[in-house]
C-alpha positions, 0 to 999 in steps of 0.5 A: 506448511510454510504457506504465506498469506497475502496481505491486501491494504487499501490506500491513496496514490501519492506519486506515480513514476514509470513502474512504481507508485507511492501508496499512503495507507492510513490505519486507526490506532487507539491510545492505551491510557486515554482510549482516544482513537487517532490516525497513523500514515505509512508509505509504501513503494509498489510495483505497477503492473503493465496495463494499469494506469493510475494518477495521483489521489486514486484509491488502490489495493496493494498486495505483499509479494517477494521483494523486487528491490530495496524498498518494493515489496508490494504490487498494485492489485487493482483499483476499487 
């Protein structure tokens, strides 16, 4: 069985283009020695389906999907 699980991340929209949005996702990590928590940010490019409208600063959920281009491998699912 080669079933692929869908990963859903929540982030904030940084930029909006015609069919693409740039989403910044924050994760918390813990330092291995000092055990202090710190935030790590990563930016993902996601496909914006027709019918959904988002603006900068909105919180959205993105889901992984087969690659559409060199940088786009995510799709906006819904806004929470």
